[in-house]
C-alpha positions in Angstrom: 43.0 -8.1 -17.5 42.8 -4.9 -19.2 43.6 -2.5 -16.4 46.7 -4.8 -15.6 47.7 -4.9 -19.4 47.5 -0.7 -19.3 49.3 -0.8 -15.4 52.0 -3.3 -16.5 52.5 -1.6 -20.0 53.0 2.1 -18.2 55.6 0.4 -15.9 57.9 -0.9 -18.4 57.6 2.3 -20.5 58.7 3.9 -17.0 61.3 2.2 -16.5 63.1 2.2 -20.3 62.6 5.9 -20.9 62.2 5.4 -24.2 58.9 6.2 -26.9 55.8 4.1 -25.3 55.1 0.8 -27.0 51.1 2.0 -26.2 50.5 5.7 -26.2 48.6 7.2 -23.0 45.5 8.6 -23.0 47.1 12.0 -22.8 48.9 11.3 -25.6 46.3 9.9 -28.4 43.0 10.7 -26.3 40.9 9.2 -28.8 42.9 6.1 -29.6 41.0 2.9 -30.5 41.7 -0.7 -29.3 39.9 -3.4 -30.9 40.2 -6.7 -29.1 39.1 -9.9 -31.3 38.8 -13.6 -30.8 37.6 -16.2 -33.4 36.4 -19.2 -34.0 35.3 -22.0 -36.3 31.9 -23.7 -35.7 31.4 -27.2 -37.2 27.8 -28.0 -38.1 26.4 -31.7 -37.4 27.1 -34.5 -38.9 23.3 -34.4 -40.6 23.9 -30.6 -41.6 27.2 -30.8 -43.7 26.2 -28.1 -45.7 26.9 -24.9 -43.1 30.1 -24.2 -41.2 31.1 -20.9 -39.5 33.5 -18.8 -38.7 32.8 -16.0 -36.2 35.0 -12.9 -35.1 34.0 -11.4 -32.1 35.3 -8.5 -30.1 35.3 -5.1 -28.4 36.4 -1.7 -29.4 37.4 0.5 -26.5 38.1 3.8 -27.0 39.3 6.4 -23.5 36.0 6.4 -22.8 33.4 3.8 -24.9 33.1 0.7 -25.6 31.0 -1.1 -28.6 30.9 -4.8 -29.0 30.2 -6.5 -32.0 30.4 -10.0 -33.1 30.5 -11.2 -37.1 29.9 -14.3 -39.0 32.2 -14.2 -42.3 29.5 -16.1 -44.4 27.0 -14.0 -43.2 28.3 -10.3 -43.6 28.7 -8.8 -47.2 31.8 -7.3 -46.1 33.3 -7.8 -42.4 36.0 -5.2 -42.8 33.1 -2.7 -44.2 31.2 -3.3 -40.9 33.9 -3.2 -38.6 34.8 0.3 -40.2 31.4 1.3 -39.1 31.8 0.6 -35.5 35.3 1.9 -35.8 33.8 5.0 -37.1 31.0 4.9 -34.3 33.6 5.6 -31.5 35.1 8.3 -33.4 37.9 6.6 -35.4 39.3 8.3 -37.7 41.4 7.5 -41.0 44.2 8.9 -39.3 44.7 6.8 -36.7 46.7 3.4 -36.1 44.5 1.3 -34.4 45.8 -1.6 -31.8 44.8 -4.8 -32.5 45.4 -7.5 -29.4 44.3 -10.7 -30.5 45.8 -14.6 -30.4 48.2 -14.7 -33.0 46.1 -15.5 -35.5 46.9 -13.6 -38.5 43.7 -12.9 -40.3 42.6 -11.1 -37.1 44.5 -8.1 -37.0 44.7 -8.5 -41.0 40.4 -8.0 -40.4 41.1 -4.6 -38.8 43.8 -3.9 -41.4 41.2 -4.0 -44.2 39.2 -1.7 -42.6 41.2 0.8 -41.8 43.7 1.0 -44.7 46.8 -1.2 -43.0 47.2 1.5 -39.8 47.8 -1.1 -37.6 49.6 -2.4 -34.1 49.0 -6.0 -33.3 49.6 -7.1 -29.6 49.5 -10.7 -28.9 47.5 -10.9 -25.9 48.6 -11.9 -22.3 46.9 -15.5 -21.8 48.4 -16.2 -25.8 52.3 -14.9 -24.3 51.9 -17.1 -21.2 51.1 -19.9 -23.4 54.3 -19.5 -24.9 56.3 -18.8 -22.2 54.5 -22.6 -21.3 56.5 -24.0 -23.7 59.6 -23.3 -22.9 59.4 -23.6 -19.2 57.8 -27.4 -19.6 61.1 -27.6 -22.4 63.4 -26.1 -20.0 61.9 -28.8 -17.1 62.1 -31.6 -19.2 65.7 -31.2 -20.1 66.4 -30.7 -16.4 64.5 -33.9 -15.7 66.1 -35.9 -18.3 70.0 -34.5 -16.6 69.4 -35.2 -13.1 68.3 -39.0 -13.9 
């Protein structure tokens, strides 16, 4: 998926001859991309005291990768933990970090807090396709209602 996304973005940038949305490896060799997803895990009914908010992700540079998981209630500072993981892959405070997630604002905000605000957020391809699917369904319903 990542390779396909990279290929499509390069093709778009090449066809438009404008400033690329995502810098290439030659422009910013140490650029980092953070892939995030979150989930709310409910406890069993007999244990009504502990629901968990989990964030899992992967940080990628051009030559390294690091996976992580955070239970927000169990980590003193999720942003601090994420900042340590970013630094382990060569991030410095001047770099913009690209976040790819499902559109939940809390996920890029977690990275934004960790890096001090320099974040570029991109909706992942699956959630883009689901939003397009809603439009396709609405158009199909309108067409079928008009033909009946």
